[in-house]
C-alpha positions as CSV (number, residue, x, y, z in Angstrom):
1,X,-125.2,-26.8,-46.1
2,X,-126.5,-27.7,-42.7
3,X,-130.2,-26.8,-42.9
4,X,-130.7,-26.3,-39.1
5,X,-130.6,-22.5,-38.6
6,X,-128.0,-21.2,-36.2
7,X,-130.6,-19.2,-34.3
8,X,-132.2,-22.6,-33.5
9,X,-128.9,-24.3,-32.5
10,X,-127.3,-25.1,-35.9
11,X,-123.8,-24.1,-37.0
12,X,-123.3,-20.6,-38.4
13,X,-122.4,-20.5,-42.1
14,X,-120.1,-17.5,-41.9
15,X,-116.8,-18.5,-40.3
16,X,-114.6,-15.8,-41.7
17,X,-114.2,-12.8,-39.4
18,X,-112.5,-9.5,-39.7
19,X,-113.3,-9.6,-43.4
20,X,-112.0,-6.1,-44.4
21,X,-108.3,-6.4,-45.3
22,X,-107.8,-2.8,-46.6
23,X,-105.8,-0.6,-44.4
24,X,-105.9,3.2,-44.7
25,X,-102.5,4.7,-45.5
26,X,-101.8,6.2,-42.0
27,X,-98.1,6.9,-42.9
28,X,-99.2,9.3,-45.6
29,X,-101.6,11.0,-43.2
30,X,-98.9,11.3,-40.6
31,X,-96.5,12.9,-43.1
32,X,-98.9,15.7,-44.0
33,X,-99.8,16.2,-40.3
34,X,-96.1,16.3,-39.4
35,X,-95.6,19.1,-42.0
36,X,-98.5,21.1,-40.5
37,X,-97.1,20.7,-37.0
38,X,-93.6,21.7,-38.1
39,X,-95.0,24.8,-39.9
40,X,-97.2,25.6,-36.8
41,X,-100.2,25.6,-39.2
42,X,-103.0,24.6,-36.8
43,X,-105.5,27.3,-37.7
44,X,-106.5,29.1,-40.8
45,X,-108.1,28.7,-44.2
46,X,-107.8,30.1,-47.7
47,X,-104.0,29.3,-47.9
48,X,-101.6,26.4,-47.6
49,X,-102.9,22.8,-47.3
50,X,-106.5,23.8,-46.6
51,X,-106.6,25.8,-49.8
52,X,-104.8,23.0,-51.7
53,X,-107.4,20.5,-50.5
54,X,-110.3,22.8,-51.6
55,X,-108.7,23.2,-55.0
56,X,-108.1,19.5,-55.4
57,X,-111.7,18.6,-54.4
58,X,-113.1,21.4,-56.6
59,X,-111.2,19.9,-59.6
60,X,-112.2,16.4,-58.7
61,X,-115.9,17.4,-58.6
62,X,-115.8,19.9,-61.5
63,X,-117.3,22.8,-59.7
64,X,-116.3,26.5,-60.0
65,X,-116.1,27.1,-56.2
66,X,-115.4,25.1,-53.2
67,X,-115.3,25.9,-49.5
68,X,-114.5,23.7,-46.5
69,X,-116.3,24.0,-43.1
70,X,-115.8,22.4,-39.7
71,X,-118.8,20.0,-40.1
72,X,-121.2,18.9,-42.8
73,X,-124.3,20.3,-41.1
74,X,-122.6,23.7,-41.0
75,X,-121.8,23.3,-44.7
76,X,-125.6,22.9,-45.1
77,X,-126.3,25.9,-42.9
78,X,-124.0,28.1,-44.9
79,X,-125.8,26.8,-48.1
80,X,-129.2,27.7,-46.7
81,X,-127.9,31.2,-45.9
82,X,-126.5,31.5,-49.4
83,X,-129.9,30.8,-51.0
84,X,-131.4,33.3,-48.6
85,X,-133.4,31.0,-46.4
86,X,-134.5,33.1,-43.5
87,X,-137.3,33.8,-40.9
88,X,-140.7,32.7,-42.0
89,X,-139.5,30.5,-44.9
90,X,-140.2,26.8,-45.4
91,X,-137.7,24.2,-46.5
92,X,-138.9,20.8,-47.9
93,X,-137.0,17.7,-46.9
94,X,-137.7,13.9,-47.2
95,X,-139.1,12.5,-44.0
96,X,-136.5,9.8,-44.3
97,X,-133.6,12.1,-43.4
98,X,-131.3,13.1,-40.7
99,X,-131.5,16.2,-38.5
100,X,-128.3,17.7,-39.9
101,X,-129.9,17.9,-43.4
102,X,-132.2,20.7,-42.4
103,X,-131.2,21.9,-38.9
104,X,-129.4,24.9,-40.3
105,X,-132.6,26.1,-41.8
106,X,-134.4,25.9,-38.5
107,X,-131.7,28.0,-36.8
108,X,-132.1,30.5,-39.6
109,X,-135.8,30.9,-38.7
110,X,-137.3,28.5,-41.3
111,X,-139.7,25.6,-40.9
112,X,-138.9,22.1,-42.2
113,X,-141.8,20.6,-44.2
114,X,-141.5,16.8,-44.7
115,X,-142.4,14.8,-47.8
116,X,-142.7,11.2,-48.8
117,X,-140.0,8.9,-50.2
118,X,-139.8,6.7,-53.3
119,X,-140.8,3.2,-52.1
120,X,-138.1,1.6,-54.3
121,X,-135.1,3.3,-52.6
122,X,-136.3,5.6,-49.8
123,X,-135.0,8.7,-51.5
124,X,-137.1,11.9,-51.8
125,X,-140.3,11.6,-53.8
126,X,-140.2,14.6,-56.2
127,X,-143.9,14.5,-56.8
128,X,-144.8,14.7,-53.1
129,X,-142.1,17.4,-52.6
130,X,-143.9,19.5,-55.3
131,X,-147.2,19.0,-53.6
132,X,-145.8,20.5,-50.4
133,X,-144.6,23.7,-52.1
134,X,-146.3,26.9,-50.8
135,X,-145.6,30.6,-51.3
136,X,-143.2,30.3,-48.3
137,X,-141.0,27.6,-49.8
138,X,-137.4,28.7,-50.3
139,X,-135.5,25.5,-50.8
140,X,-135.8,21.7,-51.3
141,X,-133.2,19.4,-49.8
142,X,-132.3,16.3,-51.8
143,X,-130.4,13.7,-49.8
144,X,-128.3,11.1,-51.6
145,X,-128.5,8.4,-48.9
146,X,-125.7,5.8,-49.0
147,X,-124.4,7.3,-52.2
148,X,-127.6,6.5,-54.1
149,X,-128.7,9.5,-56.1
150,X,-132.1,11.2,-56.1
151,X,-134.0,11.8,-59.3
152,X,-132.1,15.0,-60.0
153,X,-133.7,15.8,-63.4
154,X,-137.2,16.0,-61.9
155,X,-136.0,17.8,-58.8
156,X,-134.0,20.4,-60.7
157,X,-137.0,21.0,-63.0
158,X,-139.2,21.6,-60.0
159,X,-136.7,24.1,-58.7
160,X,-136.7,26.0,-62.0
161,X,-140.5,25.8,-62.3
162,X,-141.1,27.5,-58.9
163,X,-137.9,29.5,-58.5
164,X,-136.9,27.3,-55.5
165,X,-133.3,26.6,-54.6
166,X,-132.1,22.9,-54.6
167,X,-129.7,22.0,-51.9
168,X,-128.0,18.6,-52.4
169,X,-127.0,16.8,-49.2
170,X,-124.2,14.6,-50.6
171,X,-122.7,13.6,-47.3
172,X,-122.4,10.0,-48.5
173,X,-121.9,10.7,-52.2
174,X,-118.4,12.0,-52.9
175,X,-117.6,10.9,-56.5
176,X,-121.1,9.7,-57.4
177,X,-122.6,10.8,-60.7
178,X,-125.8,11.8,-62.3
179,X,-126.0,11.7,-66.1
180,X,-122.2,11.4,-66.3
181,X,-121.7,14.6,-64.2
182,X,-120.3,14.4,-60.7
183,X,-122.6,15.3,-57.8
184,X,-121.6,18.8,-56.8
185,X,-120.8,20.0,-60.3
186,X,-124.4,21.1,-61.1
187,X,-127.4,22.5,-59.4
188,X,-127.4,25.3,-56.9
189,X,-125.3,24.1,-54.0
190,X,-124.0,20.7,-52.9
191,X,-122.8,19.8,-49.4
192,X,-120.5,17.0,-48.3
193,X,-119.4,15.6,-45.0
194,X,-115.8,14.7,-43.8
195,X,-117.0,12.9,-40.7
196,X,-115.2,9.7,-39.5
197,X,-112.2,7.8,-40.8
198,X,-111.7,5.6,-43.8
199,X,-110.5,2.5,-41.9
200,X,-113.4,0.6,-43.4
201,X,-116.3,1.6,-45.6
202,X,-118.6,1.6,-42.6
203,X,-116.5,3.9,-40.3
204,X,-116.5,7.2,-42.2
205,X,-117.7,9.2,-45.1
206,X,-116.1,8.5,-48.5
207,X,-113.7,11.4,-48.0
208,X,-113.2,11.6,-44.2
209,X,-111.0,13.6,-41.9
210,X,-112.5,13.0,-38.5
211,X,-114.8,16.1,-38.7
212,X,-115.4,18.6,-41.5
213,X,-117.6,19.6,-44.4
214,X,-117.4,20.9,-48.0
215,X,-119.6,23.1,-50.1
216,X,-119.4,23.3,-53.9
217,X,-121.3,25.6,-56.2
218,X,-121.0,27.3,-59.6
219,X,-122.7,30.5,-58.4
220,X,-120.5,33.4,-57.6
221,X,-123.2,35.0,-55.5
222,X,-123.8,31.9,-53.4
223,X,-120.0,31.5,-53.0
224,X,-119.7,35.1,-51.8
225,X,-122.7,34.9,-49.4
226,X,-121.1,31.9,-47.8
227,X,-117.8,33.7,-47.5
228,X,-119.2,36.6,-45.6
229,X,-121.5,34.5,-43.5
230,X,-119.1,32.1,-41.8
231,X,-115.6,32.3,-43.1
232,X,-113.9,34.7,-40.7
233,X,-110.5,36.0,-42.0
234,X,-110.6,34.3,-45.4
235,X,-108.4,36.3,-47.7
236,X,-110.8,35.9,-50.5
237,X,-113.2,38.3,-48.8
238,X,-111.0,41.1,-50.1
239,X,-111.9,40.1,-53.7
240,X,-115.7,40.1,-53.5
241,X,-117.3,41.4,-56.7
242,X,-121.0,41.6,-55.7
243,X,-121.6,45.3,-54.8
244,X,-123.8,44.5,-51.7
245,X,-121.0,42.4,-50.2
246,X,-118.0,44.6,-51.0
247,X,-118.7,46.6,-47.8
248,X,-117.2,43.7,-45.7
249,X,-113.7,43.4,-44.4
250,X,-112.1,40.0,-43.6
251,X,-114.3,39.6,-40.5
252,X,-117.4,39.3,-42.6
253,X,-120.5,38.6,-40.5
254,X,-118.2,37.2,-37.8
255,X,-119.0,33.5,-37.8
256,X,-116.1,31.0,-38.1
257,X,-117.1,27.6,-39.6
258,X,-113.7,26.8,-41.1
259,X,-112.3,23.3,-41.0
260,X,-109.2,22.3,-39.0
261,X,-106.1,21.9,-41.1
262,X,-105.3,18.5,-39.5
263,X,-108.7,17.2,-40.6
264,X,-108.0,18.3,-44.1
265,X,-104.6,16.6,-44.2
266,X,-106.3,13.3,-43.4
267,X,-109.1,14.1,-45.9
268,X,-106.5,14.9,-48.6
269,X,-105.1,11.3,-48.3
270,X,-108.6,9.9,-48.5
271,X,-109.3,11.9,-51.6
272,X,-106.2,10.5,-53.2
273,X,-107.4,6.9,-52.8
274,X,-111.1,7.6,-53.2
275,X,-111.4,6.3,-56.8
276,X,-109.8,3.0,-55.8
277,X,-112.2,2.5,-52.9
278,X,-115.2,3.5,-55.1
279,X,-114.2,0.9,-57.7
280,X,-113.7,-1.9,-55.1
281,X,-116.9,-1.3,-53.1
282,X,-118.9,-0.9,-56.3
283,X,-117.6,-4.4,-57.4
284,X,-118.8,-5.8,-54.0
285,X,-122.2,-4.1,-54.4
286,X,-122.7,-5.5,-57.9
287,X,-122.0,-9.0,-56.6
288,X,-124.7,-8.4,-54.0
289,X,-127.2,-7.2,-56.7
290,X,-126.5,-10.2,-58.9
291,X,-127.0,-12.8,-56.1
292,X,-130.1,-11.2,-54.6
293,X,-131.9,-11.5,-57.9
294,X,-132.3,-15.2,-57.0
295,X,-133.7,-14.5,-53.5
296,X,-137.4,-13.7,-53.7
297,X,-138.7,-11.3,-51.1
298,X,-135.4,-9.4,-50.8
299,X,-135.2,-6.4,-53.1
300,X,-132.0,-4.3,-53.2
301,X,-132.7,-0.6,-53.3
302,X,-133.4,0.8,-56.8
303,X,-131.0,3.2,-58.6
304,X,-132.4,5.5,-61.3
305,X,-131.0,4.9,-64.8
306,X,-128.8,8.0,-64.9
307,X,-127.2,7.2,-61.6
308,X,-123.6,6.1,-61.1
309,X,-123.9,5.6,-57.3
310,X,-121.1,4.8,-54.9
311,X,-121.4,2.4,-51.9
312,X,-118.5,3.3,-49.6
313,X,-120.7,4.6,-46.7
314,X,-124.1,3.4,-45.7
315,X,-123.9,0.0,-47.4
316,X,-126.7,-1.5,-49.6
317,X,-130.3,-1.4,-48.4
318,X,-132.4,-4.5,-48.9
319,X,-136.2,-4.0,-48.8
320,X,-137.9,-7.0,-47.1
321,X,-141.3,-8.2,-48.3
322,X,-143.0,-10.0,-45.4
323,X,-145.7,-11.4,-47.6
324,X,-143.1,-13.5,-49.4
325,X,-142.3,-15.1,-46.1
326,X,-145.8,-15.7,-44.9
327,X,-145.8,-12.7,-42.5
328,X,-142.4,-13.4,-40.9
329,X,-141.3,-10.1,-39.4
330,X,-138.2,-8.4,-40.8
331,X,-136.8,-8.4,-37.3
332,X,-136.9,-12.2,-37.0
333,X,-135.5,-12.7,-40.4
334,X,-132.6,-10.3,-39.7
335,X,-132.0,-12.1,-36.3
336,X,-131.7,-15.4,-38.1
337,X,-129.3,-14.0,-40.7
338,X,-127.1,-12.4,-38.0
339,X,-127.0,-15.7,-36.2
340,X,-125.5,-17.2,-39.3
341,X,-122.6,-14.7,-39.0
342,X,-123.6,-12.2,-41.6
343,X,-122.8,-8.6,-40.6
344,X,-125.8,-6.3,-40.8
345,X,-125.2,-2.5,-40.4
346,X,-128.8,-1.7,-39.7
347,X,-132.0,-3.6,-39.4
348,X,-134.7,-4.2,-39.1
349,X,-135.4,-0.6,-40.1
350,X,-133.4,2.4,-39.1
351,X,-131.6,3.1,-35.8
352,X,-133.4,6.4,-35.6
353,X,-137.0,7.6,-35.7
354,X,-138.5,9.0,-38.9
355,X,-138.3,12.8,-38.6
356,X,-142.0,13.5,-38.3
357,X,-142.3,11.1,-35.3
358,X,-139.7,12.9,-33.2
359,X,-141.3,15.0,-30.4
360,X,-140.2,18.4,-31.7
361,X,-142.0,17.7,-35.0
362,X,-145.0,15.7,-33.7
363,X,-145.8,18.1,-30.9
364,X,-143.8,21.2,-31.7
365,X,-141.1,23.0,-29.7
366,X,-140.6,26.5,-28.3
367,X,-137.3,27.0,-30.1
368,X,-136.2,30.4,-28.8
369,X,-138.4,30.6,-25.7
370,X,-141.1,33.0,-24.9
371,X,-143.4,31.3,-27.5
372,X,-141.2,32.1,-30.4
373,X,-139.8,30.1,-33.3
374,X,-140.9,28.1,-36.3
375,X,-142.3,25.0,-34.4
376,X,-144.9,26.7,-32.3
377,X,-147.3,29.7,-32.6
378,X,-147.7,31.8,-35.7
379,X,-144.3,33.2,-36.6
380,X,-143.9,36.0,-39.2
381,X,-145.9,34.6,-42.2
382,X,-145.9,31.0,-40.9
383,X,-149.2,29.7,-39.6
384,X,-149.4,28.0,-36.2
385,X,-147.5,24.8,-36.2
386,X,-149.8,21.7,-36.4
387,X,-147.3,18.9,-36.1
388,X,-147.3,15.4,-37.5
389,X,-148.6,12.0,-36.4
390,X,-148.1,8.4,-37.2
391,X,-149.8,7.6,-40.5
392,X,-148.9,10.9,-42.2
393,X,-146.2,9.2,-44.3
394,X,-147.3,5.6,-44.8
395,X,-144.6,4.6,-47.4
396,X,-141.7,5.8,-45.2
397,X,-143.3,4.2,-42.1
398,X,-143.8,0.9,-43.8
399,X,-140.2,0.9,-45.2
400,X,-138.8,1.9,-41.9
401,X,-139.8,-1.5,-40.5
402,X,-139.0,-3.6,-43.5
403,X,-135.4,-3.1,-44.6
404,X,-131.9,-3.9,-43.5
405,X,-128.5,-2.8,-44.7
406,X,-125.6,-5.0,-45.8
407,X,-122.1,-3.5,-45.5
408,X,-119.8,-3.2,-48.5
409,X,-116.1,-4.0,-48.4
410,X,-113.0,-2.8,-50.2
411,X,-110.8,-5.9,-49.9
412,X,-112.8,-8.7,-48.2
413,X,-111.1,-12.0,-47.3
414,X,-111.5,-14.6,-50.0
415,X,-114.6,-16.7,-49.5
416,X,-116.3,-14.2,-47.1
417,X,-118.9,-13.0,-49.7
418,X,-119.8,-16.5,-50.7
419,X,-120.4,-17.5,-47.1
420,X,-122.7,-14.5,-46.6
421,X,-124.8,-15.4,-49.7
422,X,-124.9,-19.0,-48.5
423,X,-126.2,-17.8,-45.1
424,X,-129.0,-15.8,-46.8
425,X,-129.9,-18.8,-48.9
426,X,-130.1,-21.0,-45.8
427,X,-132.4,-18.6,-44.0
428,X,-134.6,-18.1,-47.0
429,X,-134.8,-21.9,-47.5
430,X,-135.7,-22.6,-43.9
431,X,-137.8,-19.5,-42.9
432,X,-140.9,-21.6,-42.2
433,X,-139.2,-23.1,-39.2
434,X,-139.2,-19.6,-37.7
435,X,-142.9,-19.2,-38.2
436,X,-143.7,-22.2,-35.9
437,X,-141.8,-20.8,-32.9
């Protein structure tokens, strides 16, 4: 190994490029798309291929009910409606999150309340979530970032204790498990995303169709509330059993969140090869975990004992400890690793602000105009919005500047992984030369 770092003029360690060799089966996608075009089936739900996909995904997950939507954030919005989130309510979400995870609640008239994260993995901290519960709390959102699963036993127990719905955002977690049960087969409602493609593990969700979302639940009432809320012209609306909802015809409440059949054709092919991609990317992740045990100051994100996570989308987060490198910033460390040719998805930190530091949440926002909404003056039973400031979530704020993300691969070129590890070893060994710059 040449000890001179590439960032200082040395030769990069990683010389293998275009490492991902897996190719998504486009011919299979085109076959299904061709059949839809020939059948002139470019719109509709509850029948044909869209219904077949829902049934296949439902069986794969092990849930009683499954509905597709045109986007993952709208799947979440329908879930909030299903559990009766409405004006004047509060919804708790981790501050390390994404706007789509709770945006639907805002537009239904609820206020997001942020909580801290577990310092070991950046997932929701159940204890802090419980501390944020008030009489206005209607739901808690648990987000399984990168296919790593939240502490579901504790979260579900909190939900039962306070009578609060638990909405799982599993946009990255198709096929992941908790206590040998697939995410989406237990709890109140679970939502998935179909965004992107499956060309590589980095380019799309585990089951991707360009755009789209999925909701699973075991609750007949939640299922029926979602049907009437946003599934215009679904034939199942004729079969509602809840007395309050049997008044509706197929127009329901008039919204149409349904997925496009062409997207579901692509998603069906992705579902067919999902287990293979889970197995191969998990193997890659386990190699990362094994090698990083020998690299002090670099700690892979923690998974709870009951978790069987997946690593197709979002990669593996590595928490950086600057004290182990005499104060060298995470940014400078990452720059050195990148110069050696190692692909880093994100880092240092995240590409987006923590939610509480975004202007609409730090300062508030007149959501509907005329001083109305959940992020301004008093609204129904919500007190005046106070806003957040830097320092309110010290754990998340520290982690946001001290981690980076390594991608996973399905079929990497031979030797690529070994070169990446050698590059990390080189930077760790020679980090002191970066301190003297």
